[in-house]
C-alpha positions in Angstrom: 10.4 -7.0 -2.1 12.4 -6.2 1.0 13.9 -3.1 -0.6 10.4 -1.9 -1.6 9.2 -2.3 2.0 12.3 -0.5 3.2 11.5 2.5 0.9 8.0 2.7 2.2 9.0 2.5 5.9 11.9 5.0 5.5 9.5 7.6 4.1 7.4 7.4 7.3 10.0 7.5 10.0 12.4 10.1 11.3 15.2 7.7 12.4 16.0 5.8 9.2 19.1 4.2 10.6 17.0 2.2 13.1 15.0 0.3 10.5 15.6 -3.4 10.6 13.8 -5.8 8.3 14.1 -9.5 8.5 12.5 -11.7 5.8 11.5 -15.2 6.6 11.0 -16.9 3.2 9.1 -20.2 2.7 8.0 -21.9 -0.5 4.7 -20.2 -0.8 4.9 -17.3 1.7 7.2 -14.6 3.0 7.0 -12.9 6.4 8.7 -9.6 7.0 9.5 -8.6 10.6 9.9 -4.8 10.8 11.6 -3.1 13.7 11.8 0.7 13.9 12.8 3.1 16.7 10.3 3.3 19.6 9.5 6.9 18.9 8.6 6.1 15.2 6.4 3.1 16.0 3.3 5.3 16.1 4.0 6.7 12.7 4.3 3.3 11.1 1.2 1.9 12.7 -1.0 5.0 12.4 -4.4 5.7 13.9 -6.2 2.5 14.6 -3.6 0.6 12.6 -4.6 2.1 9.2 -1.1 2.8 7.9 0.1 -0.7 9.0 -2.9 -2.3 7.2 -2.2 -0.3 4.1 1.5 -1.4 4.1 0.3 -5.0 4.5 -2.1 -4.6 1.6 0.6 -3.2 -0.7 3.1 -5.9 0.2 0.4 -8.6 -0.5 -0.2 -7.1 -3.9 3.6 -7.1 -4.7 4.0 -10.7 -3.4 1.0 -11.8 -5.4 2.9 -11.0 -8.6 5.5 -13.6 -7.5 2.8 -16.1 -6.6 3.5 -15.9 -2.9 1.6 -14.7 0.2 3.2 -11.9 2.3 2.7 -10.8 5.8 4.2 -7.9 7.7 4.7 -7.9 11.4 5.8 -4.8 13.4 8.0 -5.6 16.3 8.3 -3.0 19.1 
């Protein structure tokens, strides 16, 4: 799942080397903390958070196949 999230994020940002993803895995849930370069943060969040919400929805669907709940947090 982490690699799938990395592919999505890398297609949105200019500075792909600055992408950091930390996964915190529990029994029933997984939390991804995503950190990108400051100048790319707007591209990942999008207008009114629409892109960020879309990323969260896709990751929830992927996690649902593994019977887990997923959340994605963007750290600035």
